[in-house]
Predicted model as a PDB file, atoms N, CA, C, CB and O in Angstrom, pLDDT in the B-factor column:
MODEL        1                                                                  
ATOM      1  N   MET A   1      33.518 -11.657  16.182  1.00 59.00           N  
ATOM      2  CA  MET A   1      34.789 -11.034  16.540  1.00 59.00           C  
ATOM      3  C   MET A   1      35.776 -12.115  16.952  1.00 59.00           C  
ATOM      4  CB  MET A   1      34.601  -9.996  17.680  1.00 59.00           C  
ATOM      5  O   MET A   1      35.417 -13.052  17.665  1.00 59.00           O  
ATOM      6  N   ALA A   2      37.015 -11.985  16.505  1.00 74.00           N  
ATOM      7  CA  ALA A   2      38.053 -12.961  16.804  1.00 74.00           C  
ATOM      8  C   ALA A   2      38.473 -12.878  18.264  1.00 74.00           C  
ATOM      9  CB  ALA A   2      39.259 -12.750  15.897  1.00 74.00           C  
ATOM     10  O   ALA A   2      38.440 -11.810  18.876  1.00 74.00           O  
ATOM     11  N   THR A   3      38.863 -14.002  18.801  1.00 84.00           N  
ATOM     12  CA  THR A   3      39.333 -14.064  20.183  1.00 84.00           C  
ATOM     13  C   THR A   3      40.786 -13.607  20.243  1.00 84.00           C  
ATOM     14  CB  THR A   3      39.185 -15.498  20.757  1.00 84.00           C  
ATOM     15  O   THR A   3      41.606 -13.983  19.405  1.00 84.00           O  
ATOM     16  N   ILE A   4      41.085 -12.798  21.241  1.00 84.00           N  
ATOM     17  CA  ILE A   4      42.449 -12.303  21.431  1.00 84.00           C  
ATOM     18  C   ILE A   4      43.163 -13.221  22.421  1.00 84.00           C  
ATOM     19  CB  ILE A   4      42.449 -10.817  21.939  1.00 84.00           C  
ATOM     20  O   ILE A   4      42.626 -13.544  23.481  1.00 84.00           O  
ATOM     21  N   THR A   5      44.365 -13.631  22.068  1.00 91.00           N  
ATOM     22  CA  THR A   5      45.138 -14.501  22.949  1.00 91.00           C  
ATOM     23  C   THR A   5      45.731 -13.685  24.093  1.00 91.00           C  
ATOM     24  CB  THR A   5      46.255 -15.226  22.163  1.00 91.00           C  
ATOM     25  O   THR A   5      45.795 -12.457  24.033  1.00 91.00           O  
ATOM     26  N   ASN A   6      46.159 -14.385  25.125  1.00 93.00           N  
ATOM     27  CA  ASN A   6      46.802 -13.714  26.258  1.00 93.00           C  
ATOM     28  C   ASN A   6      48.078 -12.997  25.830  1.00 93.00           C  
ATOM     29  CB  ASN A   6      47.117 -14.724  27.364  1.00 93.00           C  
ATOM     30  O   ASN A   6      48.387 -11.917  26.336  1.00 93.00           O  
ATOM     31  N   LYS A   7      48.814 -13.592  24.907  1.00 95.00           N  
ATOM     32  CA  LYS A   7      50.044 -12.969  24.415  1.00 95.00           C  
ATOM     33  C   LYS A   7      49.737 -11.676  23.662  1.00 95.00           C  
ATOM     34  CB  LYS A   7      50.811 -13.941  23.505  1.00 95.00           C  
ATOM     35  O   LYS A   7      50.439 -10.680  23.831  1.00 95.00           O  
ATOM     36  N   GLU A   8      48.706 -11.687  22.843  1.00 91.00           N  
ATOM     37  CA  GLU A   8      48.296 -10.488  22.110  1.00 91.00           C  
ATOM     38  C   GLU A   8      47.817  -9.407  23.072  1.00 91.00           C  
ATOM     39  CB  GLU A   8      47.189 -10.826  21.096  1.00 91.00           C  
ATOM     40  O   GLU A   8      48.141  -8.230  22.914  1.00 91.00           O  
ATOM     41  N   LEU A   9      47.044  -9.820  24.066  1.00 89.00           N  
ATOM     42  CA  LEU A   9      46.549  -8.881  25.061  1.00 89.00           C  
ATOM     43  C   LEU A   9      47.692  -8.259  25.842  1.00 89.00           C  
ATOM     44  CB  LEU A   9      45.583  -9.571  26.008  1.00 89.00           C  
ATOM     45  O   LEU A   9      47.671  -7.064  26.136  1.00 89.00           O  
ATOM     46  N   SER A  10      48.685  -9.060  26.179  1.00 93.00           N  
ATOM     47  CA  SER A  10      49.864  -8.562  26.884  1.00 93.00           C  
ATOM     48  C   SER A  10      50.627  -7.551  26.024  1.00 93.00           C  
ATOM     49  CB  SER A  10      50.787  -9.732  27.277  1.00 93.00           C  
ATOM     50  O   SER A  10      51.101  -6.529  26.522  1.00 93.00           O  
ATOM     51  N   GLY A  11      50.737  -7.846  24.741  1.00 94.00           N  
ATOM     52  CA  GLY A  11      51.406  -6.927  23.815  1.00 94.00           C  
ATOM     53  C   GLY A  11      50.664  -5.610  23.702  1.00 94.00           C  
ATOM     54  O   GLY A  11      51.280  -4.544  23.678  1.00 94.00           O  
ATOM     55  N   MET A  12      49.344  -5.681  23.632  1.00 92.00           N  
ATOM     56  CA  MET A  12      48.539  -4.457  23.566  1.00 92.00           C  
ATOM     57  C   MET A  12      48.685  -3.644  24.848  1.00 92.00           C  
ATOM     58  CB  MET A  12      47.057  -4.797  23.322  1.00 92.00           C  
ATOM     59  O   MET A  12      48.747  -2.416  24.810  1.00 92.00           O  
ATOM     60  N   ASP A  13      48.740  -4.333  25.971  1.00 93.00           N  
ATOM     61  CA  ASP A  13      48.926  -3.666  27.257  1.00 93.00           C  
ATOM     62  C   ASP A  13      50.280  -2.947  27.287  1.00 93.00           C  
ATOM     63  CB  ASP A  13      48.826  -4.687  28.419  1.00 93.00           C  
ATOM     64  O   ASP A  13      50.378  -1.820  27.773  1.00 93.00           O  
ATOM     65  N   ASP A  14      51.307  -3.596  26.772  1.00 96.00           N  
ATOM     66  CA  ASP A  14      52.631  -2.969  26.703  1.00 96.00           C  
ATOM     67  C   ASP A  14      52.594  -1.709  25.836  1.00 96.00           C  
ATOM     68  CB  ASP A  14      53.669  -3.964  26.146  1.00 96.00           C  
ATOM     69  O   ASP A  14      53.157  -0.678  26.204  1.00 96.00           O  
ATOM     70  N   ILE A  15      51.936  -1.799  24.694  1.00 96.00           N  
ATOM     71  CA  ILE A  15      51.840  -0.649  23.787  1.00 96.00           C  
ATOM     72  C   ILE A  15      51.083   0.497  24.457  1.00 96.00           C  
ATOM     73  CB  ILE A  15      51.142  -1.052  22.465  1.00 96.00           C  
ATOM     74  O   ILE A  15      51.494   1.654  24.364  1.00 96.00           O  
ATOM     75  N   LEU A  16      49.980   0.177  25.128  1.00 96.00           N  
ATOM     76  CA  LEU A  16      49.213   1.210  25.831  1.00 96.00           C  
ATOM     77  C   LEU A  16      50.060   1.881  26.911  1.00 96.00           C  
ATOM     78  CB  LEU A  16      47.945   0.604  26.457  1.00 96.00           C  
ATOM     79  O   LEU A  16      50.023   3.102  27.066  1.00 96.00           O  
ATOM     80  N   ASN A  17      50.818   1.084  27.650  1.00 97.00           N  
ATOM     81  CA  ASN A  17      51.683   1.649  28.683  1.00 97.00           C  
ATOM     82  C   ASN A  17      52.744   2.565  28.082  1.00 97.00           C  
ATOM     83  CB  ASN A  17      52.352   0.534  29.483  1.00 97.00           C  
ATOM     84  O   ASN A  17      53.044   3.620  28.642  1.00 97.00           O  
ATOM     85  N   GLN A  18      53.308   2.168  26.951  1.00 98.00           N  
ATOM     86  CA  GLN A  18      54.313   2.997  26.291  1.00 98.00           C  
ATOM     87  C   GLN A  18      53.712   4.301  25.799  1.00 98.00           C  
ATOM     88  CB  GLN A  18      54.945   2.243  25.128  1.00 98.00           C  
ATOM     89  O   GLN A  18      54.314   5.361  25.969  1.00 98.00           O  
ATOM     90  N   GLU A  19      52.545   4.240  25.198  1.00 98.00           N  
ATOM     91  CA  GLU A  19      51.896   5.460  24.713  1.00 98.00           C  
ATOM     92  C   GLU A  19      51.551   6.387  25.882  1.00 98.00           C  
ATOM     93  CB  GLU A  19      50.621   5.113  23.910  1.00 98.00           C  
ATOM     94  O   GLU A  19      51.738   7.600  25.795  1.00 98.00           O  
ATOM     95  N   HIS A  20      51.051   5.811  26.966  1.00 98.00           N  
ATOM     96  CA  HIS A  20      50.714   6.616  28.147  1.00 98.00           C  
ATOM     97  C   HIS A  20      51.961   7.302  28.707  1.00 98.00           C  
ATOM     98  CB  HIS A  20      50.058   5.734  29.234  1.00 98.00           C  
ATOM     99  O   HIS A  20      51.919   8.475  29.080  1.00 98.00           O  
ATOM    100  N   LEU A  21      53.055   6.568  28.761  1.00 98.00           N  
ATOM    101  CA  LEU A  21      54.307   7.139  29.253  1.00 98.00           C  
ATOM    102  C   LEU A  21      54.794   8.269  28.350  1.00 98.00           C  
ATOM    103  CB  LEU A  21      55.379   6.055  29.358  1.00 98.00           C  
ATOM    104  O   LEU A  21      55.289   9.282  28.845  1.00 98.00           O  
ATOM    105  N   LEU A  22      54.663   8.110  27.050  1.00 98.00           N  
ATOM    106  CA  LEU A  22      55.066   9.159  26.115  1.00 98.00           C  
ATOM    107  C   LEU A  22      54.215  10.418  26.276  1.00 98.00           C  
ATOM    108  CB  LEU A  22      54.969   8.649  24.681  1.00 98.00           C  
ATOM    109  O   LEU A  22      54.731  11.534  26.198  1.00 98.00           O  
ATOM    110  N   VAL A  23      52.912  10.238  26.502  1.00 98.00           N  
ATOM    111  CA  VAL A  23      52.044  11.389  26.750  1.00 98.00           C  
ATOM    112  C   VAL A  23      52.519  12.133  27.991  1.00 98.00           C  
ATOM    113  CB  VAL A  23      50.569  10.944  26.915  1.00 98.00           C  
ATOM    114  O   VAL A  23      52.642  13.358  27.978  1.00 98.00           O  
ATOM    115  N   GLN A  24      52.784  11.397  29.057  1.00 98.00           N  
ATOM    116  CA  GLN A  24      53.244  12.024  30.303  1.00 98.00           C  
ATOM    117  C   GLN A  24      54.576  12.746  30.111  1.00 98.00           C  
ATOM    118  CB  GLN A  24      53.379  10.971  31.408  1.00 98.00           C  
ATOM    119  O   GLN A  24      54.744  13.879  30.564  1.00 98.00           O  
ATOM    120  N   LYS A  25      55.515  12.093  29.445  1.00 98.00           N  
ATOM    121  CA  LYS A  25      56.844  12.685  29.236  1.00 98.00           C  
ATOM    122  C   LYS A  25      56.762  13.988  28.443  1.00 98.00           C  
ATOM    123  CB  LYS A  25      57.758  11.692  28.508  1.00 98.00           C  
ATOM    124  O   LYS A  25      57.341  14.998  28.841  1.00 98.00           O  
ATOM    125  N   PHE A  26      56.040  13.963  27.319  1.00 98.00           N  
ATOM    126  CA  PHE A  26      56.007  15.155  26.479  1.00 98.00           C  
ATOM    127  C   PHE A  26      55.198  16.282  27.106  1.00 98.00           C  
ATOM    128  CB  PHE A  26      55.439  14.814  25.122  1.00 98.00           C  
ATOM    129  O   PHE A  26      55.498  17.454  26.876  1.00 98.00           O  
ATOM    130  N   ASN A  27      54.186  15.953  27.888  1.00 98.00           N  
ATOM    131  CA  ASN A  27      53.495  17.003  28.643  1.00 98.00           C  
ATOM    132  C   ASN A  27      54.421  17.595  29.701  1.00 98.00           C  
ATOM    133  CB  ASN A  27      52.215  16.446  29.306  1.00 98.00           C  
ATOM    134  O   ASN A  27      54.398  18.801  29.947  1.00 98.00           O  
ATOM    135  N   HIS A  28      55.226  16.756  30.316  1.00 98.00           N  
ATOM    136  CA  HIS A  28      56.200  17.240  31.301  1.00 98.00           C  
ATOM    137  C   HIS A  28      57.245  18.145  30.634  1.00 98.00           C  
ATOM    138  CB  HIS A  28      56.897  16.047  32.002  1.00 98.00           C  
ATOM    139  O   HIS A  28      57.596  19.199  31.164  1.00 98.00           O  
ATOM    140  N   TYR A  29      57.729  17.723  29.477  1.00 98.00           N  
ATOM    141  CA  TYR A  29      58.691  18.544  28.742  1.00 98.00           C  
ATOM    142  C   TYR A  29      58.073  19.893  28.362  1.00 98.00           C  
ATOM    143  CB  TYR A  29      59.176  17.803  27.477  1.00 98.00           C  
ATOM    144  O   TYR A  29      58.733  20.928  28.449  1.00 98.00           O  
ATOM    145  N   ALA A  30      56.818  19.877  27.945  1.00 98.00           N  
ATOM    146  CA  ALA A  30      56.133  21.116  27.551  1.00 98.00           C  
ATOM    147  C   ALA A  30      56.024  22.067  28.746  1.00 98.00           C  
ATOM    148  CB  ALA A  30      54.721  20.803  26.982  1.00 98.00           C  
ATOM    149  O   ALA A  30      56.181  23.279  28.597  1.00 98.00           O  
ATOM    150  N   GLN A  31      55.759  21.519  29.914  1.00 98.00           N  
ATOM    151  CA  GLN A  31      55.646  22.356  31.116  1.00 98.00           C  
ATOM    152  C   GLN A  31      56.997  22.883  31.567  1.00 98.00           C  
ATOM    153  CB  GLN A  31      55.001  21.572  32.249  1.00 98.00           C  
ATOM    154  O   GLN A  31      57.070  23.895  32.263  1.00 98.00           O  
ATOM    155  N   GLY A  32      58.065  22.203  31.174  1.00 98.00           N  
ATOM    156  CA  GLY A  32      59.392  22.558  31.655  1.00 98.00           C  
ATOM    157  C   GLY A  32      60.170  23.521  30.783  1.00 98.00           C  
ATOM    158  O   GLY A  32      61.306  23.866  31.111  1.00 98.00           O  
ATOM    159  N   THR A  33      59.587  23.964  29.683  1.00 97.00           N  
ATOM    160  CA  THR A  33      60.318  24.871  28.797  1.00 97.00           C  
ATOM    161  C   THR A  33      59.638  26.237  28.740  1.00 97.00           C  
ATOM    162  CB  THR A  33      60.425  24.272  27.382  1.00 97.00           C  
ATOM    163  O   THR A  33      58.423  26.359  28.893  1.00 97.00           O  
ATOM    164  N   ASP A  34      60.459  27.252  28.517  1.00 97.00           N  
ATOM    165  CA  ASP A  34      59.948  28.610  28.355  1.00 97.00           C  
ATOM    166  C   ASP A  34      59.877  29.017  26.874  1.00 97.00           C  
ATOM    167  CB  ASP A  34      60.829  29.595  29.128  1.00 97.00           C  
ATOM    168  O   ASP A  34      59.345  30.072  26.530  1.00 97.00           O  
ATOM    169  N   ASP A  35      60.422  28.161  26.019  1.00 98.00           N  
ATOM    170  CA  ASP A  35      60.428  28.430  24.577  1.00 98.00           C  
ATOM    171  C   ASP A  35      59.054  28.080  24.000  1.00 98.00           C  
ATOM    172  CB  ASP A  35      61.560  27.615  23.855  1.00 98.00           C  
ATOM    173  O   ASP A  35      58.662  26.913  24.016  1.00 98.00           O  
ATOM    174  N   PRO A  36      58.319  29.072  23.491  1.00 98.00           N  
ATOM    175  CA  PRO A  36      56.958  28.811  22.994  1.00 98.00           C  
ATOM    176  C   PRO A  36      56.898  27.806  21.836  1.00 98.00           C  
ATOM    177  CB  PRO A  36      56.334  30.108  22.551  1.00 98.00           C  
ATOM    178  O   PRO A  36      55.974  26.996  21.772  1.00 98.00           O  
ATOM    179  N   LYS A  37      57.868  27.853  20.927  1.00 98.00           N  
ATOM    180  CA  LYS A  37      57.867  26.923  19.795  1.00 98.00           C  
ATOM    181  C   LYS A  37      58.117  25.496  20.274  1.00 98.00           C  
ATOM    182  CB  LYS A  37      58.933  27.331  18.756  1.00 98.00           C  
ATOM    183  O   LYS A  37      57.458  24.558  19.828  1.00 98.00           O  
ATOM    184  N   LEU A  38      59.064  25.345  21.175  1.00 98.00           N  
ATOM    185  CA  LEU A  38      59.373  24.031  21.716  1.00 98.00           C  
ATOM    186  C   LEU A  38      58.190  23.489  22.523  1.00 98.00           C  
ATOM    187  CB  LEU A  38      60.636  24.096  22.591  1.00 98.00           C  
ATOM    188  O   LEU A  38      57.854  22.308  22.440  1.00 98.00           O  
ATOM    189  N   LYS A  39      57.571  24.370  23.298  1.00 98.00           N  
ATOM    190  CA  LYS A  39      56.391  23.987  24.085  1.00 98.00           C  
ATOM    191  C   LYS A  39      55.287  23.475  23.157  1.00 98.00           C  
ATOM    192  CB  LYS A  39      55.876  25.191  24.928  1.00 98.00           C  
ATOM    193  O   LYS A  39      54.663  22.452  23.435  1.00 98.00           O  
ATOM    194  N   GLN A  40      55.054  24.180  22.071  1.00 98.00           N  
ATOM    195  CA  GLN A  40      54.017  23.781  21.116  1.00 98.00           C  
ATOM    196  C   GLN A  40      54.338  22.421  20.497  1.00 98.00           C  
ATOM    197  CB  GLN A  40      53.867  24.842  20.013  1.00 98.00           C  
ATOM    198  O   GLN A  40      53.453  21.578  20.350  1.00 98.00           O  
ATOM    199  N   GLN A  41      55.605  22.209  20.134  1.00 98.00           N  
ATOM    200  CA  GLN A  41      56.000  20.931  19.552  1.00 98.00           C  
ATOM    201  C   GLN A  41      55.780  19.789  20.538  1.00 98.00           C  
ATOM    202  CB  GLN A  41      57.466  20.975  19.116  1.00 98.00           C  
ATOM    203  O   GLN A  41      55.250  18.738  20.176  1.00 98.00           O  
ATOM    204  N   PHE A  42      56.190  20.002  21.789  1.00 98.00           N  
ATOM    205  CA  PHE A  42      56.001  18.972  22.805  1.00 98.00           C  
ATOM    206  C   PHE A  42      54.520  18.674  23.020  1.00 98.00           C  
ATOM    207  CB  PHE A  42      56.647  19.401  24.123  1.00 98.00           C  
ATOM    208  O   PHE A  42      54.136  17.515  23.174  1.00 98.00           O  
ATOM    209  N   GLU A  43      53.693  19.707  23.030  1.00 98.00           N  
ATOM    210  CA  GLU A  43      52.255  19.510  23.204  1.00 98.00           C  
ATOM    211  C   GLU A  43      51.646  18.760  22.022  1.00 98.00           C  
ATOM    212  CB  GLU A  43      51.556  20.856  23.382  1.00 98.00           C  
ATOM    213  O   GLU A  43      50.757  17.927  22.202  1.00 98.00           O  
ATOM    214  N   GLN A  44      52.125  19.054  20.817  1.00 98.00           N  
ATOM    215  CA  GLN A  44      51.630  18.348  19.640  1.00 98.00           C  
ATOM    216  C   GLN A  44      52.025  16.876  19.666  1.00 98.00           C  
ATOM    217  CB  GLN A  44      52.156  19.007  18.371  1.00 98.00           C  
ATOM    218  O   GLN A  44      51.233  16.008  19.298  1.00 98.00           O  
ATOM    219  N   ILE A  45      53.234  16.602  20.097  1.00 98.00           N  
ATOM    220  CA  ILE A  45      53.689  15.213  20.181  1.00 98.00           C  
ATOM    221  C   ILE A  45      52.891  14.469  21.250  1.00 98.00           C  
ATOM    222  CB  ILE A  45      55.206  15.150  20.494  1.00 98.00           C  
ATOM    223  O   ILE A  45      52.497  13.321  21.044  1.00 98.00           O  
ATOM    224  N   ALA A  46      52.654  15.118  22.389  1.00 98.00           N  
ATOM    225  CA  ALA A  46      51.843  14.502  23.447  1.00 98.00           C  
ATOM    226  C   ALA A  46      50.440  14.207  22.929  1.00 98.00           C  
ATOM    227  CB  ALA A  46      51.774  15.423  24.693  1.00 98.00           C  
ATOM    228  O   ALA A  46      49.889  13.144  23.213  1.00 98.00           O  
ATOM    229  N   ALA A  47      49.858  15.128  22.177  1.00 98.00           N  
ATOM    230  CA  ALA A  47      48.513  14.937  21.632  1.00 98.00           C  
ATOM    231  C   ALA A  47      48.483  13.777  20.630  1.00 98.00           C  
ATOM    232  CB  ALA A  47      48.022  16.231  20.958  1.00 98.00           C  
ATOM    233  O   ALA A  47      47.516  13.016  20.586  1.00 98.00           O  
ATOM    234  N   LYS A  48      49.535  13.647  19.834  1.00 98.00           N  
ATOM    235  CA  LYS A  48      49.622  12.555  18.865  1.00 98.00           C  
ATOM    236  C   LYS A  48      49.630  11.207  19.593  1.00 98.00           C  
ATOM    237  CB  LYS A  48      50.891  12.706  17.985  1.00 98.00           C  
ATOM    238  O   LYS A  48      48.942  10.270  19.188  1.00 98.00           O  
ATOM    239  N   HIS A  49      50.409  11.122  20.661  1.00 98.00           N  
ATOM    240  CA  HIS A  49      50.478   9.867  21.408  1.00 98.00           C  
ATOM    241  C   HIS A  49      49.192   9.611  22.193  1.00 98.00           C  
ATOM    242  CB  HIS A  49      51.675   9.884  22.357  1.00 98.00           C  
ATOM    243  O   HIS A  49      48.821   8.456  22.406  1.00 98.00           O  
ATOM    244  N   GLN A  50      48.516  10.661  22.622  1.00 98.00           N  
ATOM    245  CA  GLN A  50      47.222  10.481  23.278  1.00 98.00           C  
ATOM    246  C   GLN A  50      46.206   9.928  22.288  1.00 98.00           C  
ATOM    247  CB  GLN A  50      46.721  11.813  23.875  1.00 98.00           C  
ATOM    248  O   GLN A  50      45.366   9.100  22.642  1.00 98.00           O  
ATOM    249  N   LYS A  51      46.291  10.394  21.047  1.00 98.00           N  
ATOM    250  CA  LYS A  51      45.396   9.883  20.000  1.00 98.00           C  
ATOM    251  C   LYS A  51      45.681   8.407  19.737  1.00 98.00           C  
ATOM    252  CB  LYS A  51      45.554  10.701  18.694  1.00 98.00           C  
ATOM    253  O   LYS A  51      44.754   7.614  19.571  1.00 98.00           O  
ATOM    254  N   HIS A  52      46.956   8.039  19.697  1.00 96.00           N  
ATOM    255  CA  HIS A  52      47.322   6.629  19.530  1.00 96.00           C  
ATOM    256  C   HIS A  52      46.716   5.793  20.662  1.00 96.00           C  
ATOM    257  CB  HIS A  52      48.870   6.463  19.500  1.00 96.00           C  
ATOM    258  O   HIS A  52      46.109   4.748  20.425  1.00 96.00           O  
ATOM    259  N   PHE A  53      46.895   6.277  21.899  1.00 97.00           N  
ATOM    260  CA  PHE A  53      46.375   5.594  23.075  1.00 97.00           C  
ATOM    261  C   PHE A  53      44.861   5.410  22.966  1.00 97.00           C  
ATOM    262  CB  PHE A  53      46.729   6.377  24.349  1.00 97.00           C  
ATOM    263  O   PHE A  53      44.344   4.313  23.177  1.00 97.00           O  
ATOM    264  N   ASP A  54      44.162   6.490  22.634  1.00 97.00           N  
ATOM    265  CA  ASP A  54      42.707   6.450  22.536  1.00 97.00           C  
ATOM    266  C   ASP A  54      42.240   5.505  21.432  1.00 97.00           C  
ATOM    267  CB  ASP A  54      42.162   7.848  22.286  1.00 97.00           C  
ATOM    268  O   ASP A  54      41.253   4.790  21.601  1.00 97.00           O  
ATOM    269  N   THR A  55      42.945   5.502  20.313  1.00 95.00           N  
ATOM    270  CA  THR A  55      42.600   4.608  19.201  1.00 95.00           C  
ATOM    271  C   THR A  55      42.756   3.158  19.608  1.00 95.00           C  
ATOM    272  CB  THR A  55      43.472   4.903  17.978  1.00 95.00           C  
ATOM    273  O   THR A  55      41.876   2.341  19.336  1.00 95.00           O  
ATOM    274  N   ILE A  56      43.855   2.827  20.251  1.00 92.00           N  
ATOM    275  CA  ILE A  56      44.092   1.446  20.680  1.00 92.00           C  
ATOM    276  C   ILE A  56      43.047   1.020  21.708  1.00 92.00           C  
ATOM    277  CB  ILE A  56      45.512   1.294  21.268  1.00 92.00           C  
ATOM    278  O   ILE A  56      42.531  -0.096  21.649  1.00 92.00           O  
ATOM    279  N   MET A  57      42.738   1.906  22.645  1.00 92.00           N  
ATOM    280  CA  MET A  57      41.716   1.588  23.635  1.00 92.00           C  
ATOM    281  C   MET A  57      40.368   1.360  22.957  1.00 92.00           C  
ATOM    282  CB  MET A  57      41.607   2.713  24.677  1.00 92.00           C  
ATOM    283  O   MET A  57      39.612   0.472  23.353  1.00 92.00           O  
ATOM    284  N   GLY A  58      40.072   2.150  21.951  1.00 91.00           N  
ATOM    285  CA  GLY A  58      38.821   1.983  21.220  1.00 91.00           C  
ATOM    286  C   GLY A  58      38.746   0.650  20.497  1.00 91.00           C  
ATOM    287  O   GLY A  58      37.671   0.061  20.389  1.00 91.00           O  
ATOM    288  N   LEU A  59      39.859   0.179  20.011  1.00 85.00           N  
ATOM    289  CA  LEU A  59      39.894  -1.112  19.316  1.00 85.00           C  
ATOM    290  C   LEU A  59      39.714  -2.267  20.290  1.00 85.00           C  
ATOM    291  CB  LEU A  59      41.212  -1.273  18.555  1.00 85.00           C  
ATOM    292  O   LEU A  59      39.236  -3.335  19.906  1.00 85.00           O  
ATOM    293  N   MET A  60      40.088  -2.066  21.527  1.00 81.00           N  
ATOM    294  CA  MET A  60      40.017  -3.131  22.519  1.00 81.00           C  
ATOM    295  C   MET A  60      38.641  -3.250  23.161  1.00 81.00           C  
ATOM    296  CB  MET A  60      41.051  -2.904  23.583  1.00 81.00           C  
ATOM    297  O   MET A  60      38.381  -4.216  23.878  1.00 81.00           O  
ATOM    298  N   LYS A  61      37.769  -2.301  22.922  1.00 77.00           N  
ATOM    299  CA  LYS A  61      36.428  -2.367  23.534  1.00 77.00           C  
ATOM    300  C   LYS A  61      35.512  -3.279  22.762  1.00 77.00           C  
ATOM    301  CB  LYS A  61      35.806  -0.982  23.621  1.00 77.00           C  
ATOM    302  O   LYS A  61      34.352  -3.450  23.136  1.00 77.00           O  
TER     303      LYS A  61                                                      
ENDMDL                                                                          
END                                                                             
């Protein structure tokens, strides 16, 4: 396995933080709306970003 540089690791950390923030934001938006279609869209977007987060974490193990 190739060695990851500190700069690459820092970049991955930034990406993980961004994905985590997006999950939190879209879950918050989903909780804040009464429109069922909008709620579903926000939940789907949050799930997509959670999948991104999980995939990146899996690559880093």
